[in-house]
Wavefront OBJ file of the C-alpha trace (Angstrom):
o trace
v -26.546 33.896 -38.258
v -29.527 31.995 -36.999
v -30.963 33.349 -33.738
v -29.849 30.301 -31.745
v -26.264 30.773 -33.009
v -26.069 34.439 -32.048
v -25.319 33.945 -28.336
v -22.588 31.442 -29.184
v -21.013 33.800 -31.707
v -21.122 36.731 -29.323
v -19.652 34.681 -26.467
v -16.814 33.598 -28.746
v -16.191 37.201 -29.792
v -16.103 38.321 -26.151
v -13.657 35.526 -25.356
v -11.418 36.712 -28.203
v -11.677 40.291 -26.941
v -10.598 39.171 -23.473
v -7.650 37.256 -24.946
v -6.592 40.312 -26.944
v -6.810 42.422 -23.786
v -4.523 39.969 -21.988
v -1.979 40.226 -24.807
v -2.041 44.017 -24.666
v -1.680 43.997 -20.882
v 1.244 41.593 -21.151
v 2.920 43.908 -23.658
v 2.374 46.860 -21.304
v 4.058 44.894 -18.499
v 7.021 44.140 -20.777
v 7.310 47.824 -21.686
v 7.219 48.838 -18.004
v 9.937 46.303 -17.164
v 12.121 47.505 -20.027
v 11.663 51.059 -18.787
v 12.791 49.995 -15.302
v 15.849 48.244 -16.699
v 16.700 51.348 -18.709
v 17.308 53.092 -15.403
v 20.222 50.670 -14.963
v 21.603 51.374 -18.423
v 19.817 48.760 -20.509
v 18.790 49.823 -24.019
v 15.188 50.980 -24.186
v 12.883 51.788 -27.086
v 10.760 54.669 -25.804
v 8.397 54.760 -28.775
v 4.913 54.191 -27.384
v 3.140 54.447 -30.756
v 2.841 50.668 -31.373
v 1.515 50.077 -27.867
v -0.884 52.992 -28.154
v -2.151 51.648 -31.498
v -2.816 48.257 -29.917
v -4.793 49.855 -27.104
v -6.778 52.068 -29.463
v -7.590 49.136 -31.750
v -8.706 47.040 -28.807
v -10.985 49.810 -27.546
v -12.432 50.257 -31.043
v -13.241 46.534 -31.249
v -14.681 46.722 -27.733
v -17.117 49.496 -28.681
v -18.146 47.816 -31.934
v -18.839 44.535 -30.178
v -20.650 46.330 -27.356
v -22.923 48.027 -29.893
v -23.684 44.697 -31.531
v -24.536 43.145 -28.177
v -26.868 46.012 -27.308
v -28.528 45.758 -30.726
v -29.087 42.051 -30.167
v -30.141 42.373 -26.520
v -33.611 40.973 -27.202
v -32.180 37.824 -28.787
v -29.623 37.348 -26.003
v -32.157 37.280 -23.213
v -32.306 38.647 -19.690
v -29.900 36.049 -18.339
v -27.015 36.363 -20.792
v -27.058 40.123 -21.398
v -26.030 41.210 -17.856
v -23.193 38.663 -17.828
v -21.927 39.942 -21.158
v -22.117 43.552 -20.042
v -20.173 42.675 -16.897
v -17.464 41.019 -18.982
v -17.325 44.105 -21.203
v -16.875 46.308 -18.153
v -14.041 44.071 -16.931
v -12.269 44.309 -20.279
v -12.417 48.080 -20.461
v -11.654 48.737 -16.788
v -8.733 46.300 -16.861
v -7.254 48.052 -19.849
v -7.750 51.555 -18.460
v -6.361 50.693 -15.024
v -3.145 49.315 -16.457
l 1 2 3 4 5 6 7 8 9 10 11 12 13 14 15 16 17 18 19 20 21 22 23 24 25 26 27 28 29 30 31 32 33 34 35 36 37 38 39 40 41 42 43 44 45 46 47 48 49 50 51 52 53 54 55 56 57 58 59 60 61 62 63 64 65 66 67 68 69 70 71 72 73 74 75 76 77 78 79 80 81 82 83 84 85 86 87 88 89 90 91 92 93 94 95 96 97 98
């Protein structure tokens, strides 16, 4: 990618990462609700493997994208880099806290 396109591409990738995080968090909420309803006798699939795989894949993408951002820090500039790093921190902390 041309240097002027790099910030745009990285911002788009971060946006996609944030959207994927929201989907995973929504699925976690659904699982928690199903677990609550199971206490009242509703059927409940206890297998956490698919949810764990989603979380692990999201974290793997997070670290790969973070490495790419750090490698391109000079091209991103002093203004964009801190904002990106803050967004990365929000993605990871939001996932871990839930």
